[in-house]
PyMOL CGO cylinders between C-alpha atoms (Angstrom):
from pymol import cmd
from pymol.cgo import CYLINDER

trace = [
    CYLINDER, 104.03, 106.15, 99.76, 102.54, 103.63, 102.14, 0.3, 1, 1, 1, 1, 1, 1,
    CYLINDER, 102.54, 103.63, 102.14, 100.00, 101.77, 100.09, 0.3, 1, 1, 1, 1, 1, 1,
    CYLINDER, 100.00, 101.77, 100.09, 97.89, 100.73, 103.04, 0.3, 1, 1, 1, 1, 1, 1,
    CYLINDER, 97.89, 100.73, 103.04, 97.61, 104.32, 104.29, 0.3, 1, 1, 1, 1, 1, 1,
    CYLINDER, 97.61, 104.32, 104.29, 97.52, 106.47, 101.18, 0.3, 1, 1, 1, 1, 1, 1,
    CYLINDER, 97.52, 106.47, 101.18, 96.04, 104.40, 98.41, 0.3, 1, 1, 1, 1, 1, 1,
    CYLINDER, 96.04, 104.40, 98.41, 93.19, 102.11, 97.63, 0.3, 1, 1, 1, 1, 1, 1,
    CYLINDER, 93.19, 102.11, 97.63, 93.80, 98.34, 97.75, 0.3, 1, 1, 1, 1, 1, 1,
    CYLINDER, 93.80, 98.34, 97.75, 96.24, 97.11, 95.13, 0.3, 1, 1, 1, 1, 1, 1,
    CYLINDER, 96.24, 97.11, 95.13, 95.09, 94.93, 92.22, 0.3, 1, 1, 1, 1, 1, 1,
    CYLINDER, 95.09, 94.93, 92.22, 94.73, 91.18, 92.63, 0.3, 1, 1, 1, 1, 1, 1,
    CYLINDER, 94.73, 91.18, 92.63, 97.94, 89.16, 91.95, 0.3, 1, 1, 1, 1, 1, 1,
    CYLINDER, 97.94, 89.16, 91.95, 96.91, 88.08, 88.45, 0.3, 1, 1, 1, 1, 1, 1,
    CYLINDER, 96.91, 88.08, 88.45, 95.91, 91.64, 87.54, 0.3, 1, 1, 1, 1, 1, 1,
    CYLINDER, 95.91, 91.64, 87.54, 99.10, 93.05, 88.99, 0.3, 1, 1, 1, 1, 1, 1,
    CYLINDER, 99.10, 93.05, 88.99, 101.22, 90.64, 86.91, 0.3, 1, 1, 1, 1, 1, 1,
    CYLINDER, 101.22, 90.64, 86.91, 99.34, 91.68, 83.77, 0.3, 1, 1, 1, 1, 1, 1,
    CYLINDER, 99.34, 91.68, 83.77, 99.77, 95.37, 84.53, 0.3, 1, 1, 1, 1, 1, 1,
    CYLINDER, 99.77, 95.37, 84.53, 103.51, 94.93, 85.13, 0.3, 1, 1, 1, 1, 1, 1,
    CYLINDER, 103.51, 94.93, 85.13, 103.94, 92.98, 81.89, 0.3, 1, 1, 1, 1, 1, 1,
    CYLINDER, 103.94, 92.98, 81.89, 102.31, 95.83, 79.96, 0.3, 1, 1, 1, 1, 1, 1,
    CYLINDER, 102.31, 95.83, 79.96, 104.89, 98.37, 81.16, 0.3, 1, 1, 1, 1, 1, 1,
    CYLINDER, 104.89, 98.37, 81.16, 107.48, 99.03, 78.46, 0.3, 1, 1, 1, 1, 1, 1,
    CYLINDER, 107.48, 99.03, 78.46, 110.30, 99.24, 80.98, 0.3, 1, 1, 1, 1, 1, 1,
    CYLINDER, 110.30, 99.24, 80.98, 109.81, 95.57, 81.93, 0.3, 1, 1, 1, 1, 1, 1,
    CYLINDER, 109.81, 95.57, 81.93, 109.11, 94.09, 78.50, 0.3, 1, 1, 1, 1, 1, 1,
    CYLINDER, 109.11, 94.09, 78.50, 112.50, 92.31, 78.29, 0.3, 1, 1, 1, 1, 1, 1,
    CYLINDER, 112.50, 92.31, 78.29, 111.98, 90.25, 81.45, 0.3, 1, 1, 1, 1, 1, 1,
    CYLINDER, 111.98, 90.25, 81.45, 111.46, 86.50, 81.37, 0.3, 1, 1, 1, 1, 1, 1,
    CYLINDER, 111.46, 86.50, 81.37, 108.41, 84.87, 83.04, 0.3, 1, 1, 1, 1, 1, 1,
    CYLINDER, 108.41, 84.87, 83.04, 110.53, 83.93, 86.06, 0.3, 1, 1, 1, 1, 1, 1,
    CYLINDER, 110.53, 83.93, 86.06, 111.90, 87.47, 86.30, 0.3, 1, 1, 1, 1, 1, 1,
    CYLINDER, 111.90, 87.47, 86.30, 108.38, 88.85, 86.05, 0.3, 1, 1, 1, 1, 1, 1,
    CYLINDER, 108.38, 88.85, 86.05, 107.36, 86.65, 88.97, 0.3, 1, 1, 1, 1, 1, 1,
    CYLINDER, 107.36, 86.65, 88.97, 110.23, 88.06, 91.04, 0.3, 1, 1, 1, 1, 1, 1,
    CYLINDER, 110.23, 88.06, 91.04, 109.28, 91.59, 90.00, 0.3, 1, 1, 1, 1, 1, 1,
    CYLINDER, 109.28, 91.59, 90.00, 105.72, 90.89, 91.05, 0.3, 1, 1, 1, 1, 1, 1,
    CYLINDER, 105.72, 90.89, 91.05, 107.00, 89.85, 94.47, 0.3, 1, 1, 1, 1, 1, 1,
    CYLINDER, 107.00, 89.85, 94.47, 109.21, 92.88, 95.14, 0.3, 1, 1, 1, 1, 1, 1,
    CYLINDER, 109.21, 92.88, 95.14, 106.96, 95.67, 93.84, 0.3, 1, 1, 1, 1, 1, 1,
    CYLINDER, 106.96, 95.67, 93.84, 103.88, 97.33, 95.20, 0.3, 1, 1, 1, 1, 1, 1,
    CYLINDER, 103.88, 97.33, 95.20, 101.12, 98.39, 92.83, 0.3, 1, 1, 1, 1, 1, 1,
    CYLINDER, 101.12, 98.39, 92.83, 98.24, 100.49, 94.12, 0.3, 1, 1, 1, 1, 1, 1,
    CYLINDER, 98.24, 100.49, 94.12, 95.35, 102.53, 92.84, 0.3, 1, 1, 1, 1, 1, 1,
    CYLINDER, 95.35, 102.53, 92.84, 95.39, 106.16, 93.93, 0.3, 1, 1, 1, 1, 1, 1,
    CYLINDER, 95.39, 106.16, 93.93, 92.13, 108.14, 93.68, 0.3, 1, 1, 1, 1, 1, 1,
    CYLINDER, 92.13, 108.14, 93.68, 91.88, 111.48, 91.96, 0.3, 1, 1, 1, 1, 1, 1,
    CYLINDER, 91.88, 111.48, 91.96, 92.86, 114.35, 94.24, 0.3, 1, 1, 1, 1, 1, 1,
    CYLINDER, 92.86, 114.35, 94.24, 95.05, 112.29, 96.58, 0.3, 1, 1, 1, 1, 1, 1,
    CYLINDER, 95.05, 112.29, 96.58, 98.51, 113.69, 97.41, 0.3, 1, 1, 1, 1, 1, 1,
    CYLINDER, 98.51, 113.69, 97.41, 100.54, 110.49, 97.69, 0.3, 1, 1, 1, 1, 1, 1,
    CYLINDER, 100.54, 110.49, 97.69, 104.04, 111.92, 98.00, 0.3, 1, 1, 1, 1, 1, 1,
    CYLINDER, 104.04, 111.92, 98.00, 105.18, 114.87, 100.16, 0.3, 1, 1, 1, 1, 1, 1,
    CYLINDER, 105.18, 114.87, 100.16, 108.61, 116.50, 100.58, 0.3, 1, 1, 1, 1, 1, 1,
    CYLINDER, 108.61, 116.50, 100.58, 108.99, 115.32, 104.18, 0.3, 1, 1, 1, 1, 1, 1,
    CYLINDER, 108.99, 115.32, 104.18, 108.75, 111.63, 103.26, 0.3, 1, 1, 1, 1, 1, 1,
    CYLINDER, 108.75, 111.63, 103.26, 112.06, 109.80, 103.57, 0.3, 1, 1, 1, 1, 1, 1,
    CYLINDER, 112.06, 109.80, 103.57, 113.48, 106.90, 101.58, 0.3, 1, 1, 1, 1, 1, 1,
    CYLINDER, 113.48, 106.90, 101.58, 114.38, 106.45, 97.93, 0.3, 1, 1, 1, 1, 1, 1,
    CYLINDER, 114.38, 106.45, 97.93, 111.55, 105.04, 95.86, 0.3, 1, 1, 1, 1, 1, 1,
    CYLINDER, 111.55, 105.04, 95.86, 110.77, 104.92, 92.18, 0.3, 1, 1, 1, 1, 1, 1,
    CYLINDER, 110.77, 104.92, 92.18, 107.21, 105.45, 90.97, 0.3, 1, 1, 1, 1, 1, 1,
    CYLINDER, 107.21, 105.45, 90.97, 106.10, 104.08, 87.61, 0.3, 1, 1, 1, 1, 1, 1,
    CYLINDER, 106.10, 104.08, 87.61, 102.76, 105.44, 86.46, 0.3, 1, 1, 1, 1, 1, 1,
    CYLINDER, 102.76, 105.44, 86.46, 100.75, 102.73, 84.71, 0.3, 1, 1, 1, 1, 1, 1,
    CYLINDER, 100.75, 102.73, 84.71, 97.44, 104.56, 84.19, 0.3, 1, 1, 1, 1, 1, 1,
    CYLINDER, 97.44, 104.56, 84.19, 96.13, 108.06, 84.89, 0.3, 1, 1, 1, 1, 1, 1,
    CYLINDER, 96.13, 108.06, 84.89, 97.89, 111.40, 85.29, 0.3, 1, 1, 1, 1, 1, 1,
    CYLINDER, 97.89, 111.40, 85.29, 100.05, 112.76, 88.10, 0.3, 1, 1, 1, 1, 1, 1,
    CYLINDER, 100.05, 112.76, 88.10, 100.85, 116.40, 88.81, 0.3, 1, 1, 1, 1, 1, 1,
    CYLINDER, 100.85, 116.40, 88.81, 104.19, 117.32, 90.39, 0.3, 1, 1, 1, 1, 1, 1,
    CYLINDER, 104.19, 117.32, 90.39, 104.23, 120.72, 92.08, 0.3, 1, 1, 1, 1, 1, 1,
    CYLINDER, 104.23, 120.72, 92.08, 105.95, 122.85, 94.69, 0.3, 1, 1, 1, 1, 1, 1,
    CYLINDER, 105.95, 122.85, 94.69, 104.65, 125.41, 97.17, 0.3, 1, 1, 1, 1, 1, 1,
    CYLINDER, 104.65, 125.41, 97.17, 106.49, 128.73, 97.38, 0.3, 1, 1, 1, 1, 1, 1,
    CYLINDER, 106.49, 128.73, 97.38, 107.25, 130.37, 100.76, 0.3, 1, 1, 1, 1, 1, 1,
    CYLINDER, 107.25, 130.37, 100.76, 104.30, 132.66, 100.02, 0.3, 1, 1, 1, 1, 1, 1,
    CYLINDER, 104.30, 132.66, 100.02, 102.03, 129.65, 99.58, 0.3, 1, 1, 1, 1, 1, 1,
    CYLINDER, 102.03, 129.65, 99.58, 101.70, 129.86, 95.79, 0.3, 1, 1, 1, 1, 1, 1,
    CYLINDER, 101.70, 129.86, 95.79, 101.43, 126.56, 93.96, 0.3, 1, 1, 1, 1, 1, 1,
    CYLINDER, 101.43, 126.56, 93.96, 103.80, 126.05, 91.02, 0.3, 1, 1, 1, 1, 1, 1,
    CYLINDER, 103.80, 126.05, 91.02, 103.17, 123.05, 88.78, 0.3, 1, 1, 1, 1, 1, 1,
    CYLINDER, 103.17, 123.05, 88.78, 106.44, 121.48, 87.65, 0.3, 1, 1, 1, 1, 1, 1,
    CYLINDER, 106.44, 121.48, 87.65, 104.88, 119.02, 85.23, 0.3, 1, 1, 1, 1, 1, 1,
    CYLINDER, 104.88, 119.02, 85.23, 101.90, 116.76, 84.64, 0.3, 1, 1, 1, 1, 1, 1,
    CYLINDER, 101.90, 116.76, 84.64, 102.88, 113.19, 83.85, 0.3, 1, 1, 1, 1, 1, 1,
    CYLINDER, 102.88, 113.19, 83.85, 101.03, 110.59, 81.81, 0.3, 1, 1, 1, 1, 1, 1,
    CYLINDER, 101.03, 110.59, 81.81, 101.17, 106.77, 81.69, 0.3, 1, 1, 1, 1, 1, 1,
    CYLINDER, 101.17, 106.77, 81.69, 104.47, 104.87, 81.64, 0.3, 1, 1, 1, 1, 1, 1,
    CYLINDER, 104.47, 104.87, 81.64, 106.37, 107.78, 83.21, 0.3, 1, 1, 1, 1, 1, 1,
    CYLINDER, 106.37, 107.78, 83.21, 109.06, 107.37, 85.86, 0.3, 1, 1, 1, 1, 1, 1,
    CYLINDER, 109.06, 107.37, 85.86, 109.41, 109.74, 88.79, 0.3, 1, 1, 1, 1, 1, 1,
    CYLINDER, 109.41, 109.74, 88.79, 110.41, 109.67, 92.44, 0.3, 1, 1, 1, 1, 1, 1,
    CYLINDER, 110.41, 109.67, 92.44, 113.04, 110.44, 95.07, 0.3, 1, 1, 1, 1, 1, 1,
    CYLINDER, 113.04, 110.44, 95.07, 115.84, 108.43, 93.53, 0.3, 1, 1, 1, 1, 1, 1,
    CYLINDER, 115.84, 108.43, 93.53, 119.25, 110.01, 92.91, 0.3, 1, 1, 1, 1, 1, 1,
    CYLINDER, 119.25, 110.01, 92.91, 120.31, 106.82, 91.09, 0.3, 1, 1, 1, 1, 1, 1,
    CYLINDER, 120.31, 106.82, 91.09, 118.23, 107.89, 88.09, 0.3, 1, 1, 1, 1, 1, 1,
    CYLINDER, 118.23, 107.89, 88.09, 118.44, 111.64, 88.47, 0.3, 1, 1, 1, 1, 1, 1,
    CYLINDER, 118.44, 111.64, 88.47, 114.74, 111.73, 89.38, 0.3, 1, 1, 1, 1, 1, 1,
    CYLINDER, 114.74, 111.73, 89.38, 114.93, 113.48, 92.77, 0.3, 1, 1, 1, 1, 1, 1,
    CYLINDER, 114.93, 113.48, 92.77, 111.69, 115.18, 93.74, 0.3, 1, 1, 1, 1, 1, 1,
    CYLINDER, 111.69, 115.18, 93.74, 113.38, 118.27, 95.29, 0.3, 1, 1, 1, 1, 1, 1,
    CYLINDER, 113.38, 118.27, 95.29, 110.70, 119.40, 97.75, 0.3, 1, 1, 1, 1, 1, 1,
    CYLINDER, 110.70, 119.40, 97.75, 107.96, 118.36, 95.34, 0.3, 1, 1, 1, 1, 1, 1,
    CYLINDER, 107.96, 118.36, 95.34, 104.44, 117.10, 95.99, 0.3, 1, 1, 1, 1, 1, 1,
    CYLINDER, 104.44, 117.10, 95.99, 102.88, 114.39, 93.82, 0.3, 1, 1, 1, 1, 1, 1,
    CYLINDER, 102.88, 114.39, 93.82, 99.09, 114.45, 93.36, 0.3, 1, 1, 1, 1, 1, 1,
    CYLINDER, 99.09, 114.45, 93.36, 96.82, 112.20, 91.31, 0.3, 1, 1, 1, 1, 1, 1,
    CYLINDER, 96.82, 112.20, 91.31, 94.82, 114.43, 88.97, 0.3, 1, 1, 1, 1, 1, 1,
    CYLINDER, 94.82, 114.43, 88.97, 92.99, 111.36, 87.70, 0.3, 1, 1, 1, 1, 1, 1,
    CYLINDER, 92.99, 111.36, 87.70, 92.47, 107.92, 89.22, 0.3, 1, 1, 1, 1, 1, 1,
    CYLINDER, 92.47, 107.92, 89.22, 95.93, 106.36, 88.91, 0.3, 1, 1, 1, 1, 1, 1,
    CYLINDER, 95.93, 106.36, 88.91, 97.54, 102.95, 88.95, 0.3, 1, 1, 1, 1, 1, 1,
    CYLINDER, 97.54, 102.95, 88.95, 101.09, 103.25, 90.27, 0.3, 1, 1, 1, 1, 1, 1,
    CYLINDER, 101.09, 103.25, 90.27, 103.92, 100.75, 90.70, 0.3, 1, 1, 1, 1, 1, 1,
    CYLINDER, 103.92, 100.75, 90.70, 106.44, 101.46, 93.48, 0.3, 1, 1, 1, 1, 1, 1,
    CYLINDER, 106.44, 101.46, 93.48, 110.00, 100.06, 93.74, 0.3, 1, 1, 1, 1, 1, 1,
    CYLINDER, 110.00, 100.06, 93.74, 112.73, 100.62, 96.30, 0.3, 1, 1, 1, 1, 1, 1,
    CYLINDER, 112.73, 100.62, 96.30, 116.24, 101.66, 95.28, 0.3, 1, 1, 1, 1, 1, 1,
    CYLINDER, 116.24, 101.66, 95.28, 117.74, 98.35, 96.40, 0.3, 1, 1, 1, 1, 1, 1,
    CYLINDER, 117.74, 98.35, 96.40, 115.27, 96.31, 94.36, 0.3, 1, 1, 1, 1, 1, 1,
    CYLINDER, 115.27, 96.31, 94.36, 115.83, 98.47, 91.29, 0.3, 1, 1, 1, 1, 1, 1,
    CYLINDER, 115.83, 98.47, 91.29, 119.61, 98.19, 91.59, 0.3, 1, 1, 1, 1, 1, 1,
    CYLINDER, 119.61, 98.19, 91.59, 119.40, 94.39, 91.75, 0.3, 1, 1, 1, 1, 1, 1,
    CYLINDER, 119.40, 94.39, 91.75, 117.06, 94.33, 88.75, 0.3, 1, 1, 1, 1, 1, 1,
    CYLINDER, 117.06, 94.33, 88.75, 119.39, 96.53, 86.68, 0.3, 1, 1, 1, 1, 1, 1,
    CYLINDER, 119.39, 96.53, 86.68, 122.45, 94.46, 87.55, 0.3, 1, 1, 1, 1, 1, 1,
    CYLINDER, 122.45, 94.46, 87.55, 120.67, 91.26, 86.49, 0.3, 1, 1, 1, 1, 1, 1,
    CYLINDER, 120.67, 91.26, 86.49, 118.90, 92.75, 83.48, 0.3, 1, 1, 1, 1, 1, 1,
    CYLINDER, 118.90, 92.75, 83.48, 120.77, 95.68, 81.84, 0.3, 1, 1, 1, 1, 1, 1,
    CYLINDER, 120.77, 95.68, 81.84, 117.98, 96.04, 79.26, 0.3, 1, 1, 1, 1, 1, 1,
    CYLINDER, 117.98, 96.04, 79.26, 115.81, 97.49, 82.03, 0.3, 1, 1, 1, 1, 1, 1,
    CYLINDER, 115.81, 97.49, 82.03, 118.37, 100.26, 82.51, 0.3, 1, 1, 1, 1, 1, 1,
    CYLINDER, 118.37, 100.26, 82.51, 118.19, 101.07, 78.80, 0.3, 1, 1, 1, 1, 1, 1,
    CYLINDER, 118.19, 101.07, 78.80, 114.40, 101.28, 78.93, 0.3, 1, 1, 1, 1, 1, 1,
    CYLINDER, 114.40, 101.28, 78.93, 114.60, 103.56, 81.96, 0.3, 1, 1, 1, 1, 1, 1,
    CYLINDER, 114.60, 103.56, 81.96, 117.11, 105.81, 80.19, 0.3, 1, 1, 1, 1, 1, 1,
    CYLINDER, 117.11, 105.81, 80.19, 114.82, 106.07, 77.16, 0.3, 1, 1, 1, 1, 1, 1,
    CYLINDER, 114.82, 106.07, 77.16, 111.82, 107.07, 79.28, 0.3, 1, 1, 1, 1, 1, 1,
    CYLINDER, 111.82, 107.07, 79.28, 113.81, 109.45, 81.48, 0.3, 1, 1, 1, 1, 1, 1,
    CYLINDER, 113.81, 109.45, 81.48, 115.48, 111.05, 78.47, 0.3, 1, 1, 1, 1, 1, 1,
    CYLINDER, 115.48, 111.05, 78.47, 112.13, 111.68, 76.82, 0.3, 1, 1, 1, 1, 1, 1,
    CYLINDER, 112.13, 111.68, 76.82, 110.85, 113.32, 79.98, 0.3, 1, 1, 1, 1, 1, 1,
    CYLINDER, 110.85, 113.32, 79.98, 113.94, 115.55, 80.20, 0.3, 1, 1, 1, 1, 1, 1,
    CYLINDER, 113.94, 115.55, 80.20, 113.45, 116.70, 76.59, 0.3, 1, 1, 1, 1, 1, 1,
    CYLINDER, 113.45, 116.70, 76.59, 109.84, 117.55, 77.34, 0.3, 1, 1, 1, 1, 1, 1,
    CYLINDER, 109.84, 117.55, 77.34, 110.91, 119.44, 80.47, 0.3, 1, 1, 1, 1, 1, 1,
    CYLINDER, 110.91, 119.44, 80.47, 113.45, 121.44, 78.46, 0.3, 1, 1, 1, 1, 1, 1,
    CYLINDER, 113.45, 121.44, 78.46, 110.76, 122.37, 75.94, 0.3, 1, 1, 1, 1, 1, 1,
    CYLINDER, 110.76, 122.37, 75.94, 108.46, 123.57, 78.73, 0.3, 1, 1, 1, 1, 1, 1,
    CYLINDER, 108.46, 123.57, 78.73, 111.28, 125.52, 80.37, 0.3, 1, 1, 1, 1, 1, 1,
    CYLINDER, 111.28, 125.52, 80.37, 112.05, 127.24, 77.08, 0.3, 1, 1, 1, 1, 1, 1,
    CYLINDER, 112.05, 127.24, 77.08, 108.41, 128.13, 76.66, 0.3, 1, 1, 1, 1, 1, 1,
    CYLINDER, 108.41, 128.13, 76.66, 108.22, 129.55, 80.20, 0.3, 1, 1, 1, 1, 1, 1,
    CYLINDER, 108.22, 129.55, 80.20, 111.40, 131.60, 79.69, 0.3, 1, 1, 1, 1, 1, 1,
    CYLINDER, 111.40, 131.60, 79.69, 110.85, 133.05, 76.24, 0.3, 1, 1, 1, 1, 1, 1,
    CYLINDER, 110.85, 133.05, 76.24, 107.13, 133.01, 75.47, 0.3, 1, 1, 1, 1, 1, 1,
    CYLINDER, 107.13, 133.01, 75.47, 104.24, 135.15, 76.64, 0.3, 1, 1, 1, 1, 1, 1,
    CYLINDER, 104.24, 135.15, 76.64, 101.16, 133.82, 78.38, 0.3, 1, 1, 1, 1, 1, 1,
    CYLINDER, 101.16, 133.82, 78.38, 99.06, 133.38, 75.18, 0.3, 1, 1, 1, 1, 1, 1,
    CYLINDER, 99.06, 133.38, 75.18, 101.81, 131.30, 73.56, 0.3, 1, 1, 1, 1, 1, 1,
    CYLINDER, 101.81, 131.30, 73.56, 102.30, 129.24, 76.73, 0.3, 1, 1, 1, 1, 1, 1,
    CYLINDER, 102.30, 129.24, 76.73, 98.60, 128.50, 77.07, 0.3, 1, 1, 1, 1, 1, 1,
    CYLINDER, 98.60, 128.50, 77.07, 98.24, 127.67, 73.38, 0.3, 1, 1, 1, 1, 1, 1,
    CYLINDER, 98.24, 127.67, 73.38, 101.22, 125.29, 73.61, 0.3, 1, 1, 1, 1, 1, 1,
    CYLINDER, 101.22, 125.29, 73.61, 99.76, 123.67, 76.73, 0.3, 1, 1, 1, 1, 1, 1,
    CYLINDER, 99.76, 123.67, 76.73, 96.35, 123.14, 75.12, 0.3, 1, 1, 1, 1, 1, 1,
    CYLINDER, 96.35, 123.14, 75.12, 97.91, 121.56, 72.04, 0.3, 1, 1, 1, 1, 1, 1,
    CYLINDER, 97.91, 121.56, 72.04, 100.05, 119.27, 74.20, 0.3, 1, 1, 1, 1, 1, 1,
    CYLINDER, 100.05, 119.27, 74.20, 97.07, 118.23, 76.31, 0.3, 1, 1, 1, 1, 1, 1,
    CYLINDER, 97.07, 118.23, 76.31, 95.06, 117.49, 73.17, 0.3, 1, 1, 1, 1, 1, 1,
    CYLINDER, 95.06, 117.49, 73.17, 97.88, 115.29, 71.90, 0.3, 1, 1, 1, 1, 1, 1,
    CYLINDER, 97.88, 115.29, 71.90, 98.21, 113.47, 75.24, 0.3, 1, 1, 1, 1, 1, 1,
    CYLINDER, 98.21, 113.47, 75.24, 94.45, 112.89, 75.55, 0.3, 1, 1, 1, 1, 1, 1,
    CYLINDER, 94.45, 112.89, 75.55, 94.08, 111.97, 71.88, 0.3, 1, 1, 1, 1, 1, 1,
    CYLINDER, 94.08, 111.97, 71.88, 91.24, 114.43, 71.34, 0.3, 1, 1, 1, 1, 1, 1,
    CYLINDER, 91.24, 114.43, 71.34, 90.65, 118.13, 70.74, 0.3, 1, 1, 1, 1, 1, 1,
    CYLINDER, 90.65, 118.13, 70.74, 88.05, 118.04, 73.52, 0.3, 1, 1, 1, 1, 1, 1,
    CYLINDER, 88.05, 118.04, 73.52, 90.16, 118.64, 76.65, 0.3, 1, 1, 1, 1, 1, 1,
    CYLINDER, 90.16, 118.64, 76.65, 88.36, 117.88, 79.90, 0.3, 1, 1, 1, 1, 1, 1,
    CYLINDER, 88.36, 117.88, 79.90, 88.99, 117.77, 83.64, 0.3, 1, 1, 1, 1, 1, 1,
    CYLINDER, 88.99, 117.77, 83.64, 91.06, 120.95, 84.09, 0.3, 1, 1, 1, 1, 1, 1,
    CYLINDER, 91.06, 120.95, 84.09, 90.01, 124.21, 85.69, 0.3, 1, 1, 1, 1, 1, 1,
    CYLINDER, 90.01, 124.21, 85.69, 91.33, 127.64, 84.75, 0.3, 1, 1, 1, 1, 1, 1,
    CYLINDER, 91.33, 127.64, 84.75, 93.34, 127.48, 87.98, 0.3, 1, 1, 1, 1, 1, 1,
    CYLINDER, 93.34, 127.48, 87.98, 94.96, 124.21, 86.85, 0.3, 1, 1, 1, 1, 1, 1,
    CYLINDER, 94.96, 124.21, 86.85, 95.90, 125.76, 83.51, 0.3, 1, 1, 1, 1, 1, 1,
    CYLINDER, 95.90, 125.76, 83.51, 97.24, 128.91, 85.16, 0.3, 1, 1, 1, 1, 1, 1,
    CYLINDER, 97.24, 128.91, 85.16, 99.46, 126.92, 87.51, 0.3, 1, 1, 1, 1, 1, 1,
    CYLINDER, 99.46, 126.92, 87.51, 100.80, 124.89, 84.60, 0.3, 1, 1, 1, 1, 1, 1,
    CYLINDER, 100.80, 124.89, 84.60, 102.02, 127.98, 82.73, 0.3, 1, 1, 1, 1, 1, 1,
    CYLINDER, 102.02, 127.98, 82.73, 103.14, 130.03, 85.72, 0.3, 1, 1, 1, 1, 1, 1,
    CYLINDER, 103.14, 130.03, 85.72, 100.51, 132.75, 85.84, 0.3, 1, 1, 1, 1, 1, 1,
    CYLINDER, 100.51, 132.75, 85.84, 97.43, 133.82, 87.80, 0.3, 1, 1, 1, 1, 1, 1,
    CYLINDER, 97.43, 133.82, 87.80, 93.98, 132.38, 87.23, 0.3, 1, 1, 1, 1, 1, 1,
    CYLINDER, 93.98, 132.38, 87.23, 92.56, 135.76, 86.22, 0.3, 1, 1, 1, 1, 1, 1,
    CYLINDER, 92.56, 135.76, 86.22, 95.25, 136.15, 83.56, 0.3, 1, 1, 1, 1, 1, 1,
    CYLINDER, 95.25, 136.15, 83.56, 94.68, 132.64, 82.23, 0.3, 1, 1, 1, 1, 1, 1,
    CYLINDER, 94.68, 132.64, 82.23, 90.92, 133.25, 82.07, 0.3, 1, 1, 1, 1, 1, 1,
    CYLINDER, 90.92, 133.25, 82.07, 91.40, 136.48, 80.11, 0.3, 1, 1, 1, 1, 1, 1,
    CYLINDER, 91.40, 136.48, 80.11, 93.75, 134.80, 77.63, 0.3, 1, 1, 1, 1, 1, 1,
    CYLINDER, 93.75, 134.80, 77.63, 91.37, 131.87, 77.20, 0.3, 1, 1, 1, 1, 1, 1,
    CYLINDER, 91.37, 131.87, 77.20, 88.53, 134.31, 76.53, 0.3, 1, 1, 1, 1, 1, 1,
    CYLINDER, 88.53, 134.31, 76.53, 90.71, 136.04, 73.92, 0.3, 1, 1, 1, 1, 1, 1,
    CYLINDER, 90.71, 136.04, 73.92, 91.44, 132.71, 72.24, 0.3, 1, 1, 1, 1, 1, 1,
    CYLINDER, 91.44, 132.71, 72.24, 87.72, 131.98, 72.27, 0.3, 1, 1, 1, 1, 1, 1,
    CYLINDER, 87.72, 131.98, 72.27, 86.90, 135.38, 70.74, 0.3, 1, 1, 1, 1, 1, 1,
    CYLINDER, 86.90, 135.38, 70.74, 89.40, 134.67, 67.96, 0.3, 1, 1, 1, 1, 1, 1,
    CYLINDER, 89.40, 134.67, 67.96, 87.63, 131.39, 67.20, 0.3, 1, 1, 1, 1, 1, 1,
    CYLINDER, 87.63, 131.39, 67.20, 90.46, 129.08, 68.25, 0.3, 1, 1, 1, 1, 1, 1,
    CYLINDER, 90.46, 129.08, 68.25, 88.67, 127.38, 71.15, 0.3, 1, 1, 1, 1, 1, 1,
    CYLINDER, 88.67, 127.38, 71.15, 85.31, 126.88, 72.83, 0.3, 1, 1, 1, 1, 1, 1,
    CYLINDER, 85.31, 126.88, 72.83, 85.11, 126.98, 76.62, 0.3, 1, 1, 1, 1, 1, 1,
    CYLINDER, 85.11, 126.98, 76.62, 82.86, 124.95, 78.94, 0.3, 1, 1, 1, 1, 1, 1,
    CYLINDER, 82.86, 124.95, 78.94, 82.94, 123.81, 82.56, 0.3, 1, 1, 1, 1, 1, 1,
    CYLINDER, 82.94, 123.81, 82.56, 86.28, 122.01, 83.00, 0.3, 1, 1, 1, 1, 1, 1,
    CYLINDER, 86.28, 122.01, 83.00, 86.24, 121.60, 79.23, 0.3, 1, 1, 1, 1, 1, 1,
    CYLINDER, 86.24, 121.60, 79.23, 88.04, 123.28, 76.33, 0.3, 1, 1, 1, 1, 1, 1,
    CYLINDER, 88.04, 123.28, 76.33, 87.33, 122.31, 72.73, 0.3, 1, 1, 1, 1, 1, 1,
    CYLINDER, 87.33, 122.31, 72.73, 89.99, 123.20, 70.18, 0.3, 1, 1, 1, 1, 1, 1,
    CYLINDER, 89.99, 123.20, 70.18, 88.22, 124.49, 67.06, 0.3, 1, 1, 1, 1, 1, 1,
    CYLINDER, 88.22, 124.49, 67.06, 91.24, 125.67, 65.08, 0.3, 1, 1, 1, 1, 1, 1,
    CYLINDER, 91.24, 125.67, 65.08, 94.40, 123.71, 65.87, 0.3, 1, 1, 1, 1, 1, 1,
    CYLINDER, 94.40, 123.71, 65.87, 96.33, 125.38, 63.07, 0.3, 1, 1, 1, 1, 1, 1,
    CYLINDER, 96.33, 125.38, 63.07, 95.48, 128.85, 64.35, 0.3, 1, 1, 1, 1, 1, 1,
    CYLINDER, 95.48, 128.85, 64.35, 96.34, 127.81, 67.90, 0.3, 1, 1, 1, 1, 1, 1,
    CYLINDER, 96.34, 127.81, 67.90, 99.69, 126.51, 66.68, 0.3, 1, 1, 1, 1, 1, 1,
    CYLINDER, 99.69, 126.51, 66.68, 100.41, 129.92, 65.19, 0.3, 1, 1, 1, 1, 1, 1,
    CYLINDER, 100.41, 129.92, 65.19, 99.69, 131.51, 68.58, 0.3, 1, 1, 1, 1, 1, 1,
    CYLINDER, 99.69, 131.51, 68.58, 101.96, 128.94, 70.28, 0.3, 1, 1, 1, 1, 1, 1,
    CYLINDER, 101.96, 128.94, 70.28, 104.81, 129.76, 67.91, 0.3, 1, 1, 1, 1, 1, 1,
    CYLINDER, 104.81, 129.76, 67.91, 104.47, 133.52, 68.29, 0.3, 1, 1, 1, 1, 1, 1,
]
cmd.load_cgo(trace, "trace")
């Protein structure tokens, strides 16, 4: 990602330092180390809807999402979009074999206004060699993401569409801290569970008819979380 071409202007130096210090992965750094980190990293705001990473882009970089949500997806040869995952704050991702976070022909799109920190492989390697605690923090975050990915893969492989959608809605509610889920279309939900929009809409209408949810424009209100959990576990 070239910040000057694909993102809004980065935060002011004082703001950038504060944002970096709030990231869990850097919490063990000293003030002097934070100053060096501030010098070697790029932090930019990326507006909602902007695709800021594409498969053809070269170079190993690590993205650290400070605020907002990012969707990682692929495009099939037939042109169908398949959402790999939607990431929330303090998540690591990028084309970096060093951490096992290769993007593998994946697009990255901001689904909300995002604040993103970018590091090169060389800078990250130097930081890890000088501060092994950073490596431990990275492993913790990456491990958590892998566990979540395994859970989603299991759901995709063994559960039907109603269970997948119910699981997705419950996860989104947990991530957003509210049962009132906003900002996602039926198409977004369909792509996240590997189905067609028409199928997702029918399942959502069924869940509504059963009294589990209420549906609005880019809005789903969970009325019966316990009932929805039963659907998710079916």
